[in-house]
N, C-alpha and C positions, 0 to 999 in steps of 0.2 A: 504494500500500500504506500503510495507516494505521500511524502510530507508536503503539505501546502501551507501557504501563509496568507493571512487576510488582506484584502484590498479595500480601500475606502468606498469604491463603487459597488461593492457586493450588496445584493438585496438583503433585507432584514432576516429572511429565513436562512440564508447562508451564514450570516453572522451568528445567529442563535445556534445553528448546527455546529459551527466551529467552537463555540463555548463548550458544548458537550464533548467534542473531539479532544479538546485540551485535556480533559480528564480521562476519557475512554480510550484514547489512542496515544496521545503524546505524553502522558504521565505527569501533567502539571496539576497536582492534587490540591484542590481547595476544600473538598468535602470527602474525607476519608471513608465515611460510611457509604456514600454513593459509589465511590470507586470500588470498594470491596464487594458491594452488592452487585454492581455491574459485572465485575470480573467473574463472580460466581455464576451469574446468569449466562454469561458468554460461554464459560467452560462447560456448563451442563448442556446448553443448547447444541454446541458444536459436537459434543460427545454423543448425544442422542441421535444426531443425524449420521455421524461417521460410523456408529455401531450398526446402523440399519441399512445403509446404502453404500454401494461401491462408487469410486470416483467415476465421473462421467454422467452420473444420475442427474436428472433435471429437477431443479428446485425453484419454487416460486416463493419469494420473500415479500409478504404483504405488509404494508405500512412500514416500510424499511427505512424511512427517514434518511439520515445521512449515510446509510448503506454500509455500516461497518460489518454487520454479519454477512451481507451479500458479498462484500469484497473478500472477507476471510474465507467464505465457502468457495468462491471462484478460485482463490489461490490454493485451496485444498484439492482442486481438480474437478469440482462439480460445475455443471452448466446452470447458471443462476439467472433468474429473471427478477429484477428489482421492480417493486411497485410502491407508490405512495400517492396519496391524494394531492400532495403539493408537487405539481409537475415540474416546477422550477428547480427542485432539489436534484433532478436527474443530472443536470450539468455540474452541480457541486460534486456528486458522486463520481462523475467522469473525470474530474480533476484528480481524484485520489486513486483511480483505477490504474493498476500497474501491470497485472497479468491475470490470465484466466478468462474463461468465457462468461461474459456478463452482458445481459440484454436489459432493455428498459420498457416498462409498460405502466406508465403513470395512469391514475384514475381512481374512481370509486370502487372499492373492493366488491361491493354488491353488484356492480355492473360488468365485471371483468369477464371476457370471453377469449378463449384461445383455441387454435385448431387442434392442438394436442393436449392431453392431460399430463400432469406432472407426477413424478415419482414421490415428491414430498412438497408440502406447503409449510412455510414457516410463518407463525403468527406470534411474535414476541411483544408482550405488553400492549396488546391491541384490544382483546375481547372485553376488557374492563371499561373501555371507552365507548362501547356500542350499546345502544338502547335495546337491541334485540339480539343478544348473544346466541340464542337458539337458531335464529335465521342465519346469522353470520357463520356459525359453524357448519350448518347444512350447506350453505353456498360454498364454503371452503372445501367441503367434502366432494362437491360436484366437480371441482377442479383436479381431483386426484385420479390417477390411474388405478385400476383394481390392484390391490395389494400394497398400495402406496401409504405414505405416512403423513400425518400432521404433527408437527412439533410446536407446542404452545407453551409460552411462559406467561404467568399472570401473578399478581399478588395473591397470597393465600388468604381467602376469606375468613378462615377459622382463627387466624392470628388474633391474639387477645387484645391488640390495640386497634383492630379494624372497626371503624365507626359506621361503615356503609352497610346497606341492606343486602340480604340475599336476593338473587334474581327470582328464585322460586316463590318468594313471599310477596312479589309485586303483582297486583292484579291487572295493571295496565301499563306496560313498559313504554307505550307510545308517548306518555307524558314527558319522557326524557329525550325524545328525538331532537328537540331544538338545541340540546346541549351536548350531543354526542360528537365524537371525533375530535374533541379538544385535546391538545397535547399535555403532557406532564401530569403529575398527580392530581392537579385541580380538575382534570377532565375525567376522573374515575367516576363511574356511575354505580356499578355493582362490583363486588369482589366475590368471586366464585368460591364455594366450598368443594371439597373433594367429592362429596356425594352428588353435588349438582353437576360436576364435570361428567361423572358417570352417566347421569340421566341425559345430559345434552348429547353425549357421545352416542348413546343407544338410540336416541331419537333421530340422529343423523346417519345411522347405519354404520357406526364406527365402534371399535372396541379399544379399551385402554391397554396398551402394551407395556408402558412404564409410567409411574407417577412418582415424582421426587419432590420432597420438601427440603428446603435449604435456606441458608442465611439467617442466623440467629440475631437477637436484638443487639448483641455486642458488635457483630460484624457489620450490621446495618447502622450502628450508631444511634439506636433509639433509647428512650427513657434516660436521656442525659449521658448515655454511654459514649456519645461522640467525643466528650472531653477525654475519656480514657483512651480512645483511639489515637489521640495525638501524642500519648505517652508510651503506649505499649508497642513493643517491637512487632513487626509484621509476622515473623514466624510464630509468635505466641498467639496472635489473633487467628492465624490460619489453623493452628492446632486446636484451638477452642471450637472453630467451625467444624473441623473434621470430627471431633468428639461429639458435637451436637448432632451429627448425622446418625448416631447410634441411639438416640433417645427412643423410648417406646413410642409406638405410632400415635397413640392417643395424646401423649404429651407433645410430640413433634407437631401435631396439627394445631396446637395452641401456641407454640413457641417459635415456629419457623415463619419467616416473613414471605418467602417466595415459593412458587410452585412451578414445576416443569412437567409437562405431560407429553408422552408420545402416543398418538392415536393411530390405529391402523384401519384401513378400508379392506373389506373382504376381498380375497383374490377372486378372479373371474370364475374359476372352477367351483369355489365355495358358493358364490352367488347363484350359479346355475343349479347347484345341488339344492339350495334353499327353495328355488322356484319349483323344482321337480317335487320336492317334499310337500310343498304347499298344494 
């Protein structure tokens, strides 16, 4: 990935993206909790994809923003299509693109159409910004080839500091349509719980292949632990994070901030068998 430098004439969306890149890519840390949490999310996401797919597989990255996951996956040998609602960010991503197969398809994720389906679709920190996560996941599943995967990351709704409602408790999600698609944490509408993910997956014809909970309150810098992050050595913080991965599941659901899920679409042969059985 090429190192780029800001220019005065850049549009505001590029400048905002660069501020994130300073922490996510270039290591200029201003918020240690954000950096640790982002690094965890990036590591888990790339691992879930690399475990499931060989190099050369076709991946669609929805809501990819400044394209850091898209670029990393292209450099790992995947054929990646970048998508974001903000079409002007495509040229920002092109500036950073150094190697690997990378295509661009800006636009509304609900309206995306392609001549071929993908081996995997990546939706990182997107579904919590959508008023209709059930419809969004179903649409995403339509873009998958049989046997393909969706890798999704989202804040863990069962985390003890989560103040937002469950999607399943909302009688009319359409009331949130006017505020959906907003960036950053201010744009969160629902935070999904693990049991809701299972329900949404089943209704979209998907199965959960892996579900991971990670990033503890220290790693994320919550409940004033951000002050400790400025003092503790990185190896110690990472050791605490690794130890927290072994918490009992019930406790992890309350203590871990983030969730990563790998969902799979049935293979064509399985889908045909289901039709025959029906």
